[in-house]
DRENZA-395873 format. One record per residue (C-alpha): residue in three letters; x, y, z. Coordinates in pm, 1 decimal, padded with zeros to 6 digits, always signed. Example, Ala and Ser with C-alpha at 12.3 -4.5 7.8 and 13.67 -1.06 7.14 Angstrom:
   aa        px        py        pz
  ALA  +01230.0  -00450.0  +00780.0
  SER  +01367.0  -00106.0  +00714.0
***
This chain:
   aa        px        py        pz
  MET  +00000.0  +00000.0  +00000.0
  MET  +00267.5  +00249.4  +00100.2
  ALA  +00489.2  +00131.1  -00183.6
  ASN  +00215.7  +00205.6  -00439.4
  PHE  +00162.7  +00547.8  -00285.4
  LEU  +00531.1  +00631.4  -00309.7
  LYS  +00553.2  +00490.0  -00660.8
  ASN  +00257.7  +00704.1  -00774.2
  ALA  +00397.0  +01010.4  -00597.8
  PHE  +00734.0  +00973.3  -00771.2
  GLU  +00565.1  +00916.7  -01108.2
  ASP  +00361.9  +01234.0  -01058.5
  MET  +00675.4  +01426.8  -00965.3
  LYS  +00853.5  +01292.6  -01271.4
  GLU  +00566.6  +01396.0  -01502.0
  SER  +00545.2  +01737.1  -01336.5
  ALA  +00918.5  +01796.0  -01374.4
  LYS  +00902.4  +01689.5  -01738.6
  ALA  +00612.3  +01928.3  -01808.8
  GLN  +00788.9  +02213.7  -01627.7
  HIS  +01101.1  +02146.1  -01833.8
  GLU  +00895.7  +02180.4  -02154.1
  VAL  +00750.7  +02509.8  -02029.2
  ASP  +01096.6  +02639.8  -01938.3
  LYS  +01232.5  +02532.3  -02275.9
  ALA  +00949.3  +02710.8  -02461.2
  ASN  +00996.1  +03026.4  -02252.2
  LEU  +01369.8  +03025.4  -02323.1
  GLU  +01303.9  +03000.1  -02696.8
  ALA  +01056.2  +03289.5  -02671.8
  VAL  +01310.3  +03506.8  -02489.7
  LYS  +01574.6  +03424.5  -02750.3
  ALA  +01337.0  +03513.1  -03034.6
  GLU  +01238.2  +03841.2  -02867.9
  ALA  +01603.5  +03932.4  -02813.7
  LYS  +01679.7  +03861.2  -03178.4
  ALA  +01381.6  +04073.6  -03285.2
  ARG  +01503.8  +04364.1  -03069.4
  TRP  +01852.8  +04326.6  -03217.3
  GLU  +01721.1  +04327.6  -03573.9
  GLU  +01502.0  +04630.3  -03500.4
  ALA  +01796.2  +04818.2  -03348.9
  LYS  +02011.8  +04724.3  -03645.4
  ALA  +01743.1  +04845.9  -03886.4
  GLN  +01715.1  +05175.1  -03696.9
  SER  +02082.8  +05240.1  -03761.5
  ASN  +02000.1  +05256.6  -04133.4
  PRO  +01897.1  +05619.5  -04199.3
  LYS  +01657.0  +05530.2  -04481.8
  ILE  +01468.4  +05275.2  -04271.6
  ARG  +01462.3  +05504.0  -03967.5
  LYS  +01334.0  +05795.7  -04175.1
  ALA  +01061.6  +05577.9  -04330.3
  ALA  +00954.8  +05453.7  -03985.5
  ASP  +00947.7  +05808.8  -03850.0
  GLN  +00744.6  +05926.7  -04149.2
  ALA  +00494.3  +05645.3  -04095.6
  LYS  +00453.1  +05750.2  -03730.0
  TRP  +00404.8  +06112.3  -03830.1
  ASP  +00151.3  +06021.0  -04098.6
  GLU  -00043.3  +05813.9  -03846.1
  ALA  -00039.3  +06098.5  -03592.3
  ILE  -00162.6  +06344.1  -03857.0
  ALA  -00440.0  +06106.2  -03962.7
  GLN  -00552.2  +06066.1  -03599.8
  ALA  -00549.8  +06443.7  -03548.6
  LYS  -00758.0  +06496.6  -03863.4
  GLU  -01008.6  +06237.0  -03741.1
  ARG  -01037.4  +06416.0  -03406.7
  ILE  -01091.2  +06746.1  -03590.8
  ALA  -01367.6  +06590.5  -03801.1
  GLN  -01537.2  +06446.2  -03491.9
  ALA  -01516.0  +06780.6  -03313.6
  GLN  -01662.7  +06958.0  -03615.7
  GLU  -01954.2  +06712.6  -03619.1
  ARG  -02020.2  +06791.7  -03252.9
  ILE  -02002.0  +07165.8  -03326.2
  ASP  -02244.9  +07130.2  -03616.7
  ALA  -02481.5  +06918.3  -03406.6
  ALA  -02470.5  +07173.6  -03122.9
  LYS  -02542.2  +07461.0  -03365.0
  LYS  -02826.3  +07268.8  -03528.3
  GLY  -02981.3  +07196.9  -03189.6
  LYS  -02953.3  +07564.9  -03099.4
  GLU  -03137.9  +07670.7  -03416.6
  ASP  -03440.3  +07448.3  -03349.8
***
């Protein structure tokens, strides 16, 4: 009875350790991939053409967002004026 208990306990520990090892291995691979991605991004940023293109894309996005906010504000202004006229 006690022998079976110990046997099962050790089997469970073995399976748990094996599963944890797989998790650790996957996490290590993820960290390595993220580090490589950061390295490649940093390397790309050292290229003036790529950096300028990335900056321009950010600026274009910011301008587009600002224009959208302006349009929404104008709609609110128009709606407020229309409500005032009624």
